[in-house]
N, C-alpha and C positions, 0 to 999 in steps of 0.2 A: 512153727511157732505162730500163735495168733497175735494179731495187733493189740488186743486188749492186755495180753501178758506183758508186752513191751511198755505200754502206757502206764500200767499199774505197778511197775517195778519200783521198789523203794530205793531212794538214793542214800548213800552213806553220809553220815553227818561229818562235819569238819572237826568237831571237838568231842572229847570224852571226859567223863568224871572219873577220877581215880582216888584210891585210898592211900593216904600218906601215913607212914608210921615212923616214930622216933626210934633211932638206933639205941639211944641210952635208956629211955624209960618205957617205951612202948605206947606212948600217947599217940592217938590217931586223929586225923582230920581229913576232909575231902578237898580236893583241888581239881581244877579244870586245865586240860592241856590239849594241844592239837593232836589229831589222830596220827599224823605222819611223823610227829616229833619223837625224839628219843625219850626213854623213861626219865621221869623227873627225879632230881636229887637236889635238895636245897637246905640252907641253913635258916632256921626259924626259931622263934622263942618257944620254949617248952614250959608250960605252966606247972608241971609236976616237979621239975627240978629247979624251976625259976632261973633258968639260964638258957642260952642258945645251944641248940644241938642240931645234928644232921637228921634230916627226914628223907626217907627213900620211898619210892612208889612200891606199894605192895601188890595191888590188883586193880583191874578195871571194874567200875561199878555199873556205869550205864553210858549210853550215847546221848549227846545233846544236839538240839537243832539250832 
């Protein structure tokens, strides 16, 4: 392996952006979490039903620096 390959290697970011989806209505929004953390699951206000509902992480969108 050449020294240039080692020096130019990209470091993984600490945070990622994920897509959160409501279990009740399907409303979606983006959230940021740490890469090594468990999948997000939270209670948040859902504007479609105008009430709080559970949001679960659907998929990873991108890495953040």
